[in-house]
MARBA-3410 file (N, C-alpha, C, O; in Angstrom, 1 decimal):
52
-36.7,35.2,14.8,-35.9,34.7,15.9,-36.1,33.2,16.1,-35.2,32.5,16.6 ~ -37.3,32.7,15.7,-37.5,31.2,15.9,-36.7,30.4,15.0,-36.4,29.2,15.3 ~ -36.2,31.0,13.9,-35.4,30.2,12.9,-34.0,29.9,13.5,-33.4,29.0,13.2 ~ -33.5,30.8,14.5,-32.2,30.6,15.1,-32.2,29.3,15.9,-31.2,28.6,16.1 ~ -33.4,28.9,16.4,-33.5,27.6,17.1,-33.1,26.4,16.3,-32.6,25.4,16.7
-33.4,26.6,15.0,-33.1,25.5,14.0,-31.7,25.7,13.4,-30.9,24.7,13.2 ~ -31.3,26.9,13.1,-30.1,27.2,12.3,-28.8,27.0,13.1,-27.8,26.5,12.6 ~ -28.9,27.3,14.4,-27.7,27.2,15.2,-27.3,25.7,15.4,-26.1,25.4,15.2 ~ -28.2,24.8,15.7,-27.8,23.4,15.8,-27.3,22.8,14.5,-26.4,22.0,14.5 ~ -28.0,23.2,13.4,-27.6,22.7,12.1,-26.2,23.2,11.8,-25.4,22.4,11.3
-25.9,24.5,12.1,-24.5,25.0,11.8,-23.5,24.3,12.7,-22.4,24.0,12.2 ~ -23.8,24.0,13.9,-22.9,23.3,14.8,-22.7,21.9,14.3,-21.5,21.4,14.4 ~ -23.7,21.2,13.9,-23.6,19.9,13.3,-22.7,19.8,12.1,-21.9,19.0,11.9 ~ -23.0,20.8,11.2,-22.2,20.8,9.9,-20.7,21.1,10.2,-19.8,20.6,9.6 ~ -20.4,22.0,11.2,-19.1,22.3,11.6,-18.4,21.1,12.2,-17.2,20.8,11.9
-19.1,20.4,13.0,-18.6,19.2,13.6,-18.3,18.1,12.6,-17.3,17.4,12.7 ~ -19.2,18.0,11.6,-18.9,17.0,10.5,-17.7,17.4,9.7,-16.9,16.5,9.3 ~ -17.5,18.7,9.4,-16.3,19.1,8.7,-15.1,18.9,9.5,-14.0,18.4,9.0 ~ -15.1,19.1,10.8,-14.0,18.8,11.7,-13.6,17.4,11.7,-12.5,17.0,11.7 ~ -14.7,16.5,11.8,-14.5,15.1,11.8,-13.9,14.6,10.5,-13.0,13.7,10.6
-14.3,15.1,9.4,-13.7,14.7,8.1,-12.3,15.2,8.0,-11.4,14.4,7.5 ~ -11.9,16.4,8.5,-10.6,16.8,8.5,-9.7,15.9,9.4,-8.6,15.6,9.0 ~ -10.1,15.6,10.6,-9.3,14.8,11.4,-9.2,13.4,10.9,-8.1,12.8,11.0 ~ -10.2,12.9,10.2,-10.1,11.5,9.6,-9.0,11.6,8.5,-8.2,10.7,8.3 ~ -9.0,12.7,7.7,-8.0,12.8,6.6,-6.6,12.9,7.2,-5.7,12.4,6.6
-6.4,13.5,8.3,-5.1,13.6,8.9,-4.7,12.2,9.4,-3.5,11.8,9.2 ~ -5.6,11.5,10.0,-5.2,10.2,10.5,-5.0,9.1,9.5,-4.2,8.2,9.7 ~ -5.6,9.3,8.3,-5.5,8.3,7.2,-4.3,8.6,6.3,-4.1,7.8,5.4 ~ -3.5,9.7,6.6,-2.3,9.9,5.9,-2.5,10.7,4.6,-1.7,10.5,3.7 ~ -3.5,11.4,4.4,-3.8,12.2,3.2,-2.8,13.3,3.0,-2.5,13.7,1.8
-2.1,13.8,4.0,-1.2,14.9,3.9,0.2,14.5,4.1,1.1,15.4,4.4 ~ 0.6,13.2,4.0,1.9,12.8,4.3,3.0,13.2,3.3,4.0,13.7,3.7 ~ 2.7,13.1,2.0,3.7,13.3,1.0,3.2,14.5,0.1,2.7,14.2,-1.0 ~ 3.3,15.7,0.5,2.9,16.8,-0.3,3.8,17.2,-1.4,3.4,17.7,-2.4 ~ 5.1,16.9,-1.2,6.1,17.3,-2.2,6.3,16.3,-3.3,6.7,16.6,-4.4
6.0,15.0,-3.0,6.1,13.9,-3.9,5.3,14.1,-5.2,5.7,13.9,-6.3 ~ 4.0,14.5,-5.0,3.1,14.7,-6.1,3.5,15.9,-7.0,3.4,15.8,-8.2 ~ 4.1,16.9,-6.3,4.5,18.1,-7.1,5.7,17.7,-8.0,5.8,18.1,-9.1 ~ 6.6,16.9,-7.5,7.8,16.5,-8.2,7.4,15.5,-9.3,8.1,15.5,-10.4 ~ 6.4,14.6,-9.1,6.0,13.7,-10.1,5.4,14.4,-11.3,5.5,13.9,-12.4
4.8,15.6,-11.1,4.2,16.3,-12.2,5.3,16.9,-13.1,5.2,16.9,-14.3 ~ 6.4,17.3,-12.5,7.5,17.9,-13.2,8.4,16.9,-13.9,9.2,17.2,-14.8 ~ 8.5,15.6,-13.4,9.4,14.6,-13.9,8.9,14.2,-15.3,7.7,14.1,-15.6 ~ 9.9,13.9,-16.1,9.6,13.4,-17.5,9.2,11.9,-17.3,9.6,11.2,-16.5 ~ 8.3,11.5,-18.2,7.9,10.1,-18.2,8.9,9.2,-18.9,9.8,9.7,-19.6
8.9,8.0,-18.6,9.8,7.0,-19.3,9.5,7.0,-20.8,8.4,7.0,-21.2 ~ 10.6,7.0,-21.6,10.3,7.0,-23.0,9.7,5.6,-23.4,10.2,4.6,-23.0 ~ 8.7,5.7,-24.2,8.1,4.5,-24.7,8.6,4.0,-26.0,9.6,4.6,-26.5 ~ 8.0,3.0,-26.6,8.5,2.6,-27.9,8.2,3.6,-28.9,7.2,4.3,-28.8 ~ 9.0,3.7,-30.0,8.8,4.8,-31.0,7.5,4.5,-31.7,7.2,3.3,-32.0
6.8,5.5,-32.0,5.5,5.4,-32.8,5.8,5.3,-34.3,6.7,6.1,-34.8 ~ 5.2,4.5,-35.0,5.4,4.3,-36.4,4.3,4.9,-37.2,4.3,4.9,-38.4
END
């Protein structure tokens, strides 16, 4: 039972840090263009010079 005195604040602190990291990623624009990266994967690259 004495371990709960340590584990509960640690769990709350880690949850708060995770929430802070998620909110930071939202504010910095990490999730702005979700479809652009998917279309870039499917698009063909520009043709380069022929290999000899």
